[in-house]
All heavy atoms as TSV, in Angstrom:
chain	resi	resn	atom	element	x	y	z
A	1	MET	N	N	102.454	92.413	123.117
A	1	MET	CA	C	101.222	93.144	122.854
A	1	MET	C	C	101.347	93.836	121.490
A	1	MET	O	O	102.326	94.544	121.235
A	1	MET	CB	C	101.007	94.164	123.967
A	1	MET	CG	C	99.783	95.000	123.802
A	1	MET	SD	S	99.551	96.040	125.240
A	1	MET	CE	C	97.811	96.194	125.192
A	2	PRO	N	N	100.377	93.641	120.612
A	2	PRO	CA	C	100.454	94.259	119.278
A	2	PRO	C	C	100.307	95.779	119.351
A	2	PRO	O	O	99.650	96.313	120.244
A	2	PRO	CB	C	99.298	93.628	118.506
A	2	PRO	CG	C	98.395	93.061	119.528
A	2	PRO	CD	C	99.201	92.807	120.756
A	3	ARG	N	N	100.945	96.436	118.412
A	3	ARG	CA	C	100.833	97.887	118.327
A	3	ARG	C	C	99.507	98.249	117.686
A	3	ARG	O	O	98.855	97.429	117.064
A	3	ARG	CB	C	101.995	98.435	117.507
A	3	ARG	CG	C	103.325	98.096	118.166
A	3	ARG	CD	C	104.494	98.438	117.327
A	3	ARG	NE	N	104.573	99.877	117.199
A	3	ARG	CZ	C	105.135	100.494	116.167
A	3	ARG	NH1	N	105.663	99.814	115.196
A	3	ARG	NH2	N	105.171	101.801	116.108
A	4	LYS	N	N	99.120	99.499	117.817
A	4	LYS	CA	C	97.870	99.989	117.240
A	4	LYS	C	C	98.132	100.546	115.839
A	4	LYS	O	O	99.248	100.959	115.515
A	4	LYS	CB	C	97.271	101.096	118.116
A	4	LYS	CG	C	96.950	100.668	119.543
A	4	LYS	CD	C	95.827	99.670	119.568
A	4	LYS	CE	C	95.476	99.296	121.013
A	4	LYS	NZ	N	94.469	98.275	121.079
A	5	ILE	N	N	97.082	100.581	115.028
A	5	ILE	CA	C	97.183	101.124	113.671
A	5	ILE	C	C	97.673	102.570	113.723
A	5	ILE	O	O	98.496	102.982	112.916
A	5	ILE	CB	C	95.824	101.020	112.942
A	5	ILE	CG1	C	95.402	99.555	112.774
A	5	ILE	CG2	C	95.854	101.733	111.603
A	5	ILE	CD1	C	96.244	98.754	111.820
A	6	ARG	N	N	97.193	103.339	114.686
A	6	ARG	CA	C	97.603	104.748	114.787
A	6	ARG	C	C	99.108	104.873	115.016
A	6	ARG	O	O	99.737	105.807	114.552
A	6	ARG	CB	C	96.811	105.487	115.862
A	6	ARG	CG	C	97.213	105.235	117.283
A	6	ARG	CD	C	96.544	106.159	118.294
A	6	ARG	NE	N	95.124	106.016	118.357
A	6	ARG	CZ	C	94.492	105.136	119.141
A	6	ARG	NH1	N	95.189	104.328	119.903
A	6	ARG	NH2	N	93.192	105.062	119.151
A	7	GLU	N	N	99.718	103.914	115.725
A	7	GLU	CA	C	101.159	103.949	115.957
A	7	GLU	C	C	101.924	103.677	114.664
A	7	GLU	O	O	102.956	104.303	114.404
A	7	GLU	CB	C	101.549	102.923	117.012
A	7	GLU	CG	C	100.990	103.233	118.386
A	7	GLU	CD	C	101.290	102.149	119.387
A	7	GLU	OE1	O	100.722	101.044	119.260
A	7	GLU	OE2	O	102.118	102.407	120.291
A	8	LEU	N	N	101.420	102.754	113.852
A	8	LEU	CA	C	102.063	102.471	112.570
A	8	LEU	C	C	101.975	103.690	111.652
A	8	LEU	O	O	102.944	104.035	110.973
A	8	LEU	CB	C	101.411	101.259	111.897
A	8	LEU	CG	C	101.489	99.929	112.648
A	8	LEU	CD1	C	100.841	98.825	111.827
A	8	LEU	CD2	C	102.904	99.574	113.006
A	9	LEU	N	N	100.814	104.350	111.641
A	9	LEU	CA	C	100.655	105.562	110.831
A	9	LEU	C	C	101.620	106.650	111.286
A	9	LEU	O	O	102.222	107.335	110.462
A	9	LEU	CB	C	99.214	106.077	110.918
A	9	LEU	CG	C	98.186	105.354	110.072
A	9	LEU	CD1	C	96.786	105.817	110.426
A	9	LEU	CD2	C	98.453	105.579	108.604
A	10	ARG	N	N	101.766	106.795	112.583
A	10	ARG	CA	C	102.690	107.803	113.131
A	10	ARG	C	C	104.116	107.527	112.666
A	10	ARG	O	O	104.824	108.437	112.228
A	10	ARG	CB	C	102.611	107.809	114.653
A	10	ARG	CG	C	103.488	108.860	115.305
A	10	ARG	CD	C	103.625	108.667	116.788
A	10	ARG	NE	N	104.326	107.406	117.015
A	10	ARG	CZ	C	104.043	106.551	117.991
A	10	ARG	NH1	N	103.070	106.804	118.834
A	10	ARG	NH2	N	104.734	105.442	118.139
A	11	ASP	N	N	104.527	106.258	112.723
A	11	ASP	CA	C	105.876	105.895	112.288
A	11	ASP	C	C	106.077	106.185	110.805
A	11	ASP	O	O	107.128	106.677	110.395
A	11	ASP	CB	C	106.146	104.417	112.564
A	11	ASP	CG	C	106.216	104.103	114.048
A	11	ASP	OD1	O	106.324	105.051	114.863
A	11	ASP	OD2	O	106.167	102.909	114.390
A	12	LEU	N	N	105.063	105.878	109.996
A	12	LEU	CA	C	105.164	106.122	108.559
A	12	LEU	C	C	105.270	107.617	108.268
A	12	LEU	O	O	106.080	108.046	107.446
A	12	LEU	CB	C	103.965	105.525	107.827
A	12	LEU	CG	C	103.974	104.007	107.694
A	12	LEU	CD1	C	102.602	103.502	107.278
A	12	LEU	CD2	C	105.040	103.561	106.709
A	13	LYS	N	N	104.473	108.417	108.945
A	13	LYS	CA	C	104.508	109.865	108.712
A	13	LYS	C	C	105.846	110.451	109.156
A	13	LYS	O	O	106.377	111.355	108.502
A	13	LYS	CB	C	103.345	110.542	109.427
A	13	LYS	CG	C	102.019	110.249	108.732
A	13	LYS	CD	C	100.856	110.924	109.413
A	13	LYS	CE	C	99.567	110.583	108.682
A	13	LYS	NZ	N	98.401	111.175	109.317
A	14	ARG	N	N	106.417	109.937	110.242
A	14	ARG	CA	C	107.734	110.411	110.693
A	14	ARG	C	C	108.817	110.050	109.687
A	14	ARG	O	O	109.830	110.742	109.590
A	14	ARG	CB	C	108.082	109.811	112.049
A	14	ARG	CG	C	107.362	110.452	113.195
A	14	ARG	CD	C	107.812	109.882	114.512
A	14	ARG	NE	N	107.071	110.472	115.607
A	14	ARG	CZ	C	107.010	109.964	116.816
A	14	ARG	NH1	N	107.647	108.846	117.094
A	14	ARG	NH2	N	106.311	110.561	117.753
A	15	ALA	N	N	108.602	108.954	108.942
A	15	ALA	CA	C	109.581	108.522	107.940
A	15	ALA	C	C	109.400	109.259	106.616
A	15	ALA	O	O	110.134	109.002	105.668
A	15	ALA	CB	C	109.467	107.017	107.720
A	16	GLY	N	N	108.408	110.172	106.548
A	16	GLY	CA	C	108.238	110.981	105.353
A	16	GLY	C	C	107.101	110.559	104.444
A	16	GLY	O	O	106.946	111.103	103.355
A	17	PHE	N	N	106.303	109.593	104.857
A	17	PHE	CA	C	105.166	109.162	104.045
A	17	PHE	C	C	104.026	110.171	104.164
A	17	PHE	O	O	103.809	110.763	105.222
A	17	PHE	CB	C	104.677	107.778	104.481
A	17	PHE	CG	C	105.559	106.661	104.015
A	17	PHE	CD1	C	106.741	106.362	104.676
A	17	PHE	CD2	C	105.218	105.908	102.910
A	17	PHE	CE1	C	107.566	105.340	104.253
A	17	PHE	CE2	C	106.031	104.872	102.471
A	17	PHE	CZ	C	107.209	104.590	103.139
A	18	ILE	N	N	103.301	110.354	103.067
A	18	ILE	CA	C	102.190	111.296	103.009
A	18	ILE	C	C	100.918	110.511	102.753
A	18	ILE	O	O	100.880	109.646	101.871
A	18	ILE	CB	C	102.410	112.320	101.877
A	18	ILE	CG1	C	103.707	113.083	102.119
A	18	ILE	CG2	C	101.223	113.276	101.769
A	18	ILE	CD1	C	104.178	113.866	100.925
A	19	GLU	N	N	99.874	110.820	103.530
A	19	GLU	CA	C	98.605	110.116	103.363
A	19	GLU	C	C	97.906	110.608	102.098
A	19	GLU	O	O	97.750	111.809	101.892
A	19	GLU	CB	C	97.725	110.341	104.599
A	19	GLU	CG	C	96.688	109.288	104.764
A	19	GLU	CD	C	96.095	109.227	106.154
A	19	GLU	OE1	O	96.682	109.788	107.099
A	19	GLU	OE2	O	95.038	108.618	106.286
A	20	ARG	N	N	97.515	109.681	101.245
A	20	ARG	CA	C	96.885	109.998	99.964
A	20	ARG	C	C	95.428	109.566	99.903
A	20	ARG	O	O	94.909	109.318	98.825
A	20	ARG	CB	C	97.651	109.312	98.820
A	20	ARG	CG	C	99.039	109.817	98.642
A	20	ARG	CD	C	98.980	111.226	98.122
A	20	ARG	NE	N	100.325	111.751	97.943
A	20	ARG	CZ	C	100.573	113.007	97.724
A	20	ARG	NH1	N	99.600	113.874	97.655
A	20	ARG	NH2	N	101.805	113.418	97.576
A	21	GLY	N	N	94.777	109.481	101.044
A	21	GLY	CA	C	93.363	109.118	101.060
A	21	GLY	C	C	93.167	107.623	101.070
A	21	GLY	O	O	94.082	106.847	101.254
A	22	GLY	N	N	91.937	107.225	100.855
A	22	GLY	CA	C	91.576	105.817	100.875
A	22	GLY	C	C	90.077	105.694	100.946
A	22	GLY	O	O	89.350	106.694	100.973
A	23	LYS	N	N	89.612	104.477	100.989
A	23	LYS	CA	C	88.179	104.249	101.015
A	23	LYS	C	C	87.848	103.409	102.242
A	23	LYS	O	O	88.467	102.365	102.463
A	23	LYS	CB	C	87.773	103.517	99.738
A	23	LYS	CG	C	86.289	103.402	99.544
A	23	LYS	CD	C	85.980	102.881	98.160
A	23	LYS	CE	C	84.479	102.881	97.948
A	23	LYS	NZ	N	84.132	102.413	96.618
A	24	GLY	N	N	86.901	103.878	103.022
A	24	GLY	CA	C	86.540	103.153	104.228
A	24	GLY	C	C	87.656	103.235	105.254
A	24	GLY	O	O	88.157	104.302	105.561
A	25	SER	N	N	88.054	102.077	105.760
A	25	SER	CA	C	89.104	102.055	106.788
A	25	SER	C	C	90.493	101.891	106.178
A	25	SER	O	O	91.455	101.647	106.899
A	25	SER	CB	C	88.844	100.908	107.762
A	25	SER	OG	O	88.946	99.671	107.091
A	26	HIS	N	N	90.619	102.015	104.867
A	26	HIS	CA	C	91.910	101.881	104.194
A	26	HIS	C	C	92.574	103.243	104.041
A	26	HIS	O	O	91.921	104.220	103.703
A	26	HIS	CB	C	91.742	101.237	102.811
A	26	HIS	CG	C	91.390	99.793	102.884
A	26	HIS	ND1	N	90.167	99.343	103.283
A	26	HIS	CD2	C	92.125	98.697	102.604
A	26	HIS	CE1	C	90.153	98.026	103.255
A	26	HIS	NE2	N	91.332	97.607	102.840
A	27	ARG	N	N	93.884	103.264	104.290
A	27	ARG	CA	C	94.671	104.484	104.132
A	27	ARG	C	C	95.834	104.188	103.206
A	27	ARG	O	O	96.595	103.243	103.458
A	27	ARG	CB	C	95.205	104.949	105.485
A	27	ARG	CG	C	94.120	105.496	106.376
A	27	ARG	CD	C	94.604	105.530	107.812
A	27	ARG	NE	N	93.478	105.565	108.721
A	27	ARG	CZ	C	92.797	104.496	109.109
A	27	ARG	NH1	N	93.125	103.318	108.695
A	27	ARG	NH2	N	91.781	104.617	109.917
A	28	ASN	N	N	95.968	104.991	102.170
A	28	ASN	CA	C	97.067	104.843	101.217
A	28	ASN	C	C	98.110	105.897	101.532
A	28	ASN	O	O	97.795	107.078	101.619
A	28	ASN	CB	C	96.559	105.019	99.777
A	28	ASN	CG	C	95.532	103.976	99.417
A	28	ASN	OD1	O	95.771	102.794	99.594
A	28	ASN	ND2	N	94.390	104.404	98.914
A	29	LEU	N	N	99.348	105.448	101.701
A	29	LEU	CA	C	100.441	106.366	101.983
A	29	LEU	C	C	101.512	106.198	100.923
A	29	LEU	O	O	101.719	105.106	100.410
A	29	LEU	CB	C	101.030	106.088	103.366
A	29	LEU	CG	C	100.047	106.343	104.517
A	29	LEU	CD1	C	99.507	105.040	105.026
A	29	LEU	CD2	C	100.704	107.117	105.610
A	30	GLU	N	N	102.183	107.313	100.619
A	30	GLU	CA	C	103.217	107.295	99.599
A	30	GLU	C	C	104.411	108.114	100.070
A	30	GLU	O	O	104.259	109.166	100.676
A	30	GLU	CB	C	102.682	107.868	98.292
A	30	GLU	CG	C	103.658	107.787	97.149
A	30	GLU	CD	C	103.057	108.270	95.842
A	30	GLU	OE1	O	101.929	108.791	95.853
A	30	GLU	OE2	O	103.738	108.144	94.823
A	31	HIS	N	N	105.584	107.614	99.767
A	31	HIS	CA	C	106.835	108.311	100.086
A	31	HIS	C	C	107.288	109.060	98.835
A	31	HIS	O	O	107.028	108.600	97.721
A	31	HIS	CB	C	107.900	107.296	100.511
A	31	HIS	CG	C	109.082	107.916	101.152
A	31	HIS	ND1	N	110.173	108.328	100.426
A	31	HIS	CD2	C	109.354	108.214	102.447
A	31	HIS	CE1	C	111.069	108.843	101.245
A	31	HIS	NE2	N	110.595	108.783	102.480
A	32	PRO	N	N	107.947	110.204	98.984
A	32	PRO	CA	C	108.443	110.928	97.804
A	32	PRO	C	C	109.343	110.080	96.904
A	32	PRO	O	O	109.466	110.363	95.719
A	32	PRO	CB	C	109.219	112.100	98.408
A	32	PRO	CG	C	108.581	112.335	99.732
A	32	PRO	CD	C	108.144	110.982	100.209
A	33	ALA	N	N	109.931	109.013	97.440
A	33	ALA	CA	C	110.781	108.125	96.636
A	33	ALA	C	C	109.959	107.161	95.780
A	33	ALA	O	O	110.518	106.384	95.027
A	33	ALA	CB	C	111.714	107.333	97.545
A	34	GLY	N	N	108.623	107.212	95.917
A	34	GLY	CA	C	107.759	106.373	95.099
A	34	GLY	C	C	107.280	105.102	95.772
A	34	GLY	O	O	106.596	104.294	95.155
A	35	ILE	N	N	107.622	104.897	97.028
A	35	ILE	CA	C	107.201	103.696	97.755
A	35	ILE	C	C	105.787	103.912	98.267
A	35	ILE	O	O	105.475	104.946	98.857
A	35	ILE	CB	C	108.167	103.415	98.922
A	35	ILE	CG1	C	109.580	103.251	98.394
A	35	ILE	CG2	C	107.718	102.195	99.710
A	35	ILE	CD1	C	110.637	103.286	99.458
A	36	ARG	N	N	104.924	102.929	98.040
A	36	ARG	CA	C	103.530	103.021	98.474
A	36	ARG	C	C	103.187	101.879	99.418
A	36	ARG	O	O	103.728	100.785	99.298
A	36	ARG	CB	C	102.600	102.953	97.266
A	36	ARG	CG	C	102.730	104.126	96.358
A	36	ARG	CD	C	101.783	104.011	95.204
A	36	ARG	NE	N	101.921	105.169	94.337
A	36	ARG	CZ	C	101.208	105.361	93.259
A	36	ARG	NH1	N	100.325	104.470	92.881
A	36	ARG	NH2	N	101.398	106.447	92.533
A	37	VAL	N	N	102.276	102.173	100.343
A	37	VAL	CA	C	101.801	101.153	101.272
A	37	VAL	C	C	100.351	101.477	101.621
A	37	VAL	O	O	99.948	102.646	101.647
A	37	VAL	CB	C	102.693	101.087	102.546
A	37	VAL	CG1	C	102.619	102.370	103.343
A	37	VAL	CG2	C	102.339	99.899	103.404
A	38	THR	N	N	99.559	100.435	101.847
A	38	THR	CA	C	98.162	100.594	102.250
A	38	THR	C	C	97.976	99.951	103.612
A	38	THR	O	O	98.389	98.808	103.821
A	38	THR	CB	C	97.215	99.928	101.239
A	38	THR	OG1	O	97.386	100.548	99.972
A	38	THR	CG2	C	95.764	100.076	101.669
A	39	LEU	N	N	97.374	100.697	104.542
A	39	LEU	CA	C	97.047	100.174	105.862
A	39	LEU	C	C	95.538	100.137	105.999
A	39	LEU	O	O	94.851	101.085	105.622
A	39	LEU	CB	C	97.595	101.088	106.954
A	39	LEU	CG	C	99.005	100.864	107.442
A	39	LEU	CD1	C	99.317	101.838	108.563
A	39	LEU	CD2	C	99.216	99.451	107.907
A	40	SER	N	N	95.031	99.046	106.538
A	40	SER	CA	C	93.587	98.953	106.768
A	40	SER	C	C	93.327	98.724	108.242
A	40	SER	O	O	94.151	98.170	108.960
A	40	SER	CB	C	92.997	97.805	105.936
A	40	SER	OG	O	93.557	96.579	106.351
A	41	GLY	N	N	92.184	99.181	108.688
A	41	GLY	CA	C	91.784	99.012	110.077
A	41	GLY	C	C	91.505	100.347	110.738
A	41	GLY	O	O	91.994	101.380	110.310
A	42	LYS	N	N	90.711	100.283	111.785
A	42	LYS	CA	C	90.418	101.492	112.554
A	42	LYS	C	C	91.656	101.899	113.339
A	42	LYS	O	O	92.507	101.067	113.658
A	42	LYS	CB	C	89.252	101.233	113.504
A	42	LYS	CG	C	87.951	100.968	112.778
A	42	LYS	CD	C	86.808	100.790	113.754
A	42	LYS	CE	C	85.528	100.539	112.984
A	42	LYS	NZ	N	84.380	100.385	113.873
A	43	LEU	N	N	91.758	103.176	113.653
A	43	LEU	CA	C	92.949	103.702	114.315
A	43	LEU	C	C	93.247	103.005	115.641
A	43	LEU	O	O	94.404	102.791	115.978
A	43	LEU	CB	C	92.811	105.205	114.550
A	43	LEU	CG	C	92.810	106.072	113.302
A	43	LEU	CD1	C	92.579	107.531	113.686
A	43	LEU	CD2	C	94.096	105.917	112.534
A	44	GLY	N	N	92.231	102.635	116.393
A	44	GLY	CA	C	92.433	102.005	117.697
A	44	GLY	C	C	92.553	100.499	117.659
A	44	GLY	O	O	92.752	99.861	118.693
A	45	ALA	N	N	92.474	99.910	116.479
A	45	ALA	CA	C	92.543	98.449	116.354
A	45	ALA	C	C	93.987	97.969	116.465
A	45	ALA	O	O	94.931	98.692	116.145
A	45	ALA	CB	C	91.953	98.006	115.019
A	46	ASP	N	N	94.142	96.736	116.930
A	46	ASP	CA	C	95.469	96.130	116.990
A	46	ASP	C	C	95.954	95.846	115.580
A	46	ASP	O	O	95.205	95.352	114.738
A	46	ASP	CB	C	95.429	94.815	117.775
A	46	ASP	CG	C	95.179	95.018	119.267
A	46	ASP	OD1	O	95.376	96.145	119.751
A	46	ASP	OD2	O	94.794	94.043	119.931
A	47	ALA	N	N	97.216	96.143	115.339
A	47	ALA	CA	C	97.810	95.866	114.030
A	47	ALA	C	C	98.104	94.377	113.923
A	47	ALA	O	O	98.506	93.732	114.887
A	47	ALA	CB	C	99.084	96.675	113.853
A	48	LYS	N	N	97.909	93.837	112.755
A	48	LYS	CA	C	98.216	92.436	112.491
A	48	LYS	C	C	99.731	92.305	112.291
A	48	LYS	O	O	100.402	93.256	111.893
A	48	LYS	CB	C	97.485	91.978	111.235
A	48	LYS	CG	C	95.991	92.260	111.269
A	48	LYS	CD	C	95.235	90.971	111.268
A	48	LYS	CE	C	93.742	91.131	111.173
A	48	LYS	NZ	N	93.116	91.864	112.207
A	49	PRO	N	N	100.288	91.129	112.571
A	49	PRO	CA	C	101.741	90.955	112.414
A	49	PRO	C	C	102.239	91.296	111.012
A	49	PRO	O	O	103.306	91.895	110.854
A	49	PRO	CB	C	101.959	89.477	112.737
A	49	PRO	CG	C	100.833	89.115	113.644
A	49	PRO	CD	C	99.670	89.940	113.172
A	50	TYR	N	N	101.466	90.935	109.977
A	50	TYR	CA	C	101.919	91.242	108.616
A	50	TYR	C	C	101.938	92.744	108.364
A	50	TYR	O	O	102.767	93.232	107.594
A	50	TYR	CB	C	101.049	90.538	107.563
A	50	TYR	CG	C	99.683	91.131	107.341
A	50	TYR	CD1	C	99.504	92.150	106.409
A	50	TYR	CD2	C	98.575	90.687	108.034
A	50	TYR	CE1	C	98.258	92.708	106.189
A	50	TYR	CE2	C	97.324	91.229	107.817
A	50	TYR	CZ	C	97.173	92.237	106.893
A	50	TYR	OH	O	95.934	92.785	106.678
A	51	GLN	N	N	101.058	93.503	109.025
A	51	GLN	CA	C	101.058	94.956	108.863
A	51	GLN	C	C	102.307	95.559	109.506
A	51	GLN	O	O	102.924	96.460	108.944
A	51	GLN	CB	C	99.797	95.569	109.470
A	51	GLN	CG	C	98.539	95.236	108.701
A	51	GLN	CD	C	97.296	95.714	109.407
A	51	GLN	OE1	O	97.125	95.491	110.606
A	51	GLN	NE2	N	96.411	96.361	108.658
A	52	GLU	N	N	102.665	95.055	110.676
A	52	GLU	CA	C	103.862	95.561	111.346
A	52	GLU	C	C	105.111	95.259	110.517
A	52	GLU	O	O	105.992	96.115	110.383
A	52	GLU	CB	C	103.986	94.948	112.737
A	52	GLU	CG	C	102.889	95.416	113.688
A	52	GLU	CD	C	103.121	94.970	115.115
A	52	GLU	OE1	O	104.277	95.084	115.599
A	52	GLU	OE2	O	102.165	94.507	115.749
A	53	ARG	N	N	105.195	94.057	109.937
A	53	ARG	CA	C	106.336	93.705	109.095
A	53	ARG	C	C	106.396	94.582	107.848
A	53	ARG	O	O	107.476	95.045	107.458
A	53	ARG	CB	C	106.250	92.227	108.675
A	53	ARG	CG	C	106.619	91.251	109.763
A	53	ARG	CD	C	106.798	89.855	109.214
A	53	ARG	NE	N	105.637	89.362	108.487
A	53	ARG	CZ	C	104.632	88.670	109.018
A	53	ARG	NH1	N	104.646	88.386	110.310
A	53	ARG	NH2	N	103.627	88.259	108.270
A	54	GLU	N	N	105.247	94.821	107.228
A	54	GLU	CA	C	105.197	95.624	106.004
A	54	GLU	C	C	105.634	97.067	106.283
A	54	GLU	O	O	106.399	97.656	105.513
A	54	GLU	CB	C	103.777	95.606	105.427
A	54	GLU	CG	C	103.593	96.415	104.181
A	54	GLU	CD	C	104.227	95.788	102.953
A	54	GLU	OE1	O	104.736	94.663	103.043
A	54	GLU	OE2	O	104.211	96.447	101.895
A	55	VAL	N	N	105.168	97.627	107.379
A	55	VAL	CA	C	105.544	98.998	107.735
A	55	VAL	C	C	107.045	99.077	108.000
A	55	VAL	O	O	107.714	99.992	107.515
A	55	VAL	CB	C	104.721	99.490	108.950
A	55	VAL	CG1	C	105.309	100.753	109.543
A	55	VAL	CG2	C	103.281	99.721	108.534
A	56	ALA	N	N	107.586	98.123	108.732
A	56	ALA	CA	C	109.027	98.123	108.997
A	56	ALA	C	C	109.814	98.005	107.690
A	56	ALA	O	O	110.833	98.681	107.500
A	56	ALA	CB	C	109.393	96.979	109.941
A	57	ARG	N	N	109.344	97.174	106.763
A	57	ARG	CA	C	110.029	96.975	105.487
A	57	ARG	C	C	110.044	98.259	104.654
A	57	ARG	O	O	111.089	98.669	104.157
A	57	ARG	CB	C	109.355	95.858	104.695
A	57	ARG	CG	C	110.072	95.524	103.396
A	57	ARG	CD	C	109.336	94.456	102.607
A	57	ARG	NE	N	108.039	94.913	102.120
A	57	ARG	CZ	C	107.855	95.698	101.061
A	57	ARG	NH1	N	108.888	96.124	100.366
A	57	ARG	NH2	N	106.645	96.065	100.698
A	58	VAL	N	N	108.893	98.930	104.530
A	58	VAL	CA	C	108.851	100.131	103.688
A	58	VAL	C	C	109.612	101.290	104.329
A	58	VAL	O	O	110.176	102.124	103.608
A	58	VAL	CB	C	107.408	100.542	103.297
A	58	VAL	CG1	C	106.755	99.470	102.484
A	58	VAL	CG2	C	106.589	100.918	104.494
A	59	ILE	N	N	109.659	101.344	105.644
A	59	ILE	CA	C	110.432	102.410	106.300
A	59	ILE	C	C	111.919	102.209	106.026
A	59	ILE	O	O	112.636	103.162	105.719
A	59	ILE	CB	C	110.127	102.477	107.815
A	59	ILE	CG1	C	108.718	103.055	108.016
A	59	ILE	CG2	C	111.166	103.309	108.548
A	59	ILE	CD1	C	108.248	103.061	109.449
A	60	THR	N	N	112.405	100.969	106.107
A	60	THR	CA	C	113.817	100.736	105.819
A	60	THR	C	C	114.121	100.958	104.345
A	60	THR	O	O	115.204	101.436	104.011
A	60	THR	CB	C	114.272	99.322	106.243
A	60	THR	OG1	O	113.352	98.367	105.731
A	60	THR	CG2	C	114.388	99.186	107.724
A	61	GLU	N	N	113.176	100.650	103.455
A	61	GLU	CA	C	113.377	100.909	102.031
A	61	GLU	C	C	113.465	102.405	101.736
A	61	GLU	O	O	114.175	102.821	100.829
A	61	GLU	CB	C	112.217	100.337	101.207
A	61	GLU	CG	C	112.355	98.898	100.842
A	61	GLU	CD	C	111.220	98.420	99.962
A	61	GLU	OE1	O	110.624	99.253	99.244
A	61	GLU	OE2	O	110.922	97.239	100.012
A	62	SER	N	N	112.740	103.199	102.500
A	62	SER	CA	C	112.696	104.634	102.242
A	62	SER	C	C	113.932	105.373	102.757
A	62	SER	O	O	114.188	106.498	102.369
A	62	SER	CB	C	111.436	105.261	102.838
A	62	SER	OG	O	111.499	105.228	104.259
A	63	ASP	N	N	114.688	104.737	103.652
A	63	ASP	CA	C	115.904	105.365	104.172
A	63	ASP	C	C	116.981	105.384	103.091
A	63	ASP	O	O	117.234	104.368	102.470
A	63	ASP	CB	C	116.428	104.615	105.401
A	63	ASP	CG	C	115.598	104.881	106.646
A	63	ASP	OD1	O	114.908	105.908	106.669
A	63	ASP	OD2	O	115.659	104.060	107.565
A	64	PRO	N	N	117.629	106.547	102.914
A	64	PRO	CA	C	118.687	106.625	101.879
A	64	PRO	C	C	119.938	105.883	102.268
A	64	PRO	O	O	120.259	105.578	103.303
A	64	PRO	CB	C	118.957	108.109	101.740
A	64	PRO	CG	C	118.344	108.779	102.907
A	64	PRO	CD	C	117.391	107.825	103.527
């Protein structure tokens, strides 16, 4: 079962990402280390597989 967009956002915020706004259903997040990621979709929508992979990748990149 795919995770929800809100769950991916929660994981990103726990990893230290800060929401920097966006337009429409897009959310731009940035880590103090300079890593940026954009998530699109409504909070209750199922995350696409590429979104889950991208979030996992940027979280591991942000770990020291």
